[in-house]
C-alpha positions, 0 to 999 in steps of 0.5 A: 761225394757231394759237397755244399759250401754256404757263403755270405757277402758282407760289408768290408769291416773298415767301412763307416757304418750308419743305420738305415732309414728304418733303423733296423739294419745298416745303410748299404749305400757307399759300402764295399762288399766282400765274402765273409771271412769265416766263409773263406775258410769254409770254401778253402776246406771244401776245395782241399777236400776235393783236392784230397779226393783227386776231384772225386768231390763235387762242390756247389757254393750257395749265397743268398742276397741281391744281385751283388752277391754274385761277385762273392760266388764268382770268387768261390768258383775261382777258388775251386768250387764247381758251381754256384747257386744264387738265391735272389733276395733283395731283402735278405737283411730282413730274414732271421737266422732260422729263415736263412737256414730254412732256405739253405735246407730247402735247397739241399734236402733233395740233393744228397750232399754228403758234407756241408761247410759254413762259416762259424758266423757272419761278420755283420750279424754274428748270430752263429745260428745258421749252420747249426739250424741247417743241420737240425732242419736236415737231420745231419750231425754237426760240429762247430768252430772247427780249427782242424779238419781231416777226412777218411773212409767217410769219417770226419775228424774235427778239432774244435775250438772250446772256451778258455783255450781248450780244444776238443776233437770229435769224429762224425760220419757223413752226412754232416755239417761243420762250421769253420773258425778263423785259422782253420787253413790258409785261404788261397788267392784266386789266380788269373787263370782260375778267374777266367775258368770261373766265368764259364762255370754255372751260377743257377738263380733261384727266386727266394719265394720259391724256396722260403718255407718258414716264417721268422721266429725273431725280428731286428728291432733296431741297430745303433752305434755304441755309446761314446765313452769318456776318454781315459786318464794317462798318469805320468811321473814318479811311480810312487806318486802315480800309485798314490794318484791311482788309489785316489782316483779309484776311491773317488770314481769307483767302489773298488777301493774304500 
């Protein structure tokens, strides 16, 4: 069984973000980068499937970006993936989700992958479009927002997170693509022996110009921090007095109470 996992390297979300000089993305200076959290669940599920099949699955991990994304690939290899693919693109932030999906689909099209795992979305862009666009371009069946996964006899049973706390269960035959939600599993921490083994695993480098075939369908006009809002009012004292004050504030400041 051939499996592909798609990962992205993103800034640590505790970083202090600011717009870059062009105003169309964040400034990467002084940011710490890590594997996208949703993608960690995708990697873990692929490795668990490989273990379930007694290593009868071959797992490739792919990432698009500048040289720094190799560190994310190495982590995935240390978690148990077999080989890495680095699509070299120093301007990946200028690519829209359709182009990112096109890069993945172009790479995967002639490789015979039975199953593709992606994260539900990236923590920086958050479009949740790449996985489903890959499945569309490849003609694969697709299930999104997985919080449960099992595989038997060529059939995937996927538990999906729906709106309002509901869950849905679908079955898919391979070839298929699934996108992984937080909580699907518990991503493993790479052990030192596996980190050492990962250093010997192949990472293939492919220039993005050799694989990108699509024009952008959307462009990022600008990024900016949310507008600062005024502080809240803390009411203290007797309960009845606070209730009267609250009603007065609502009458004065809003149209909720007339």
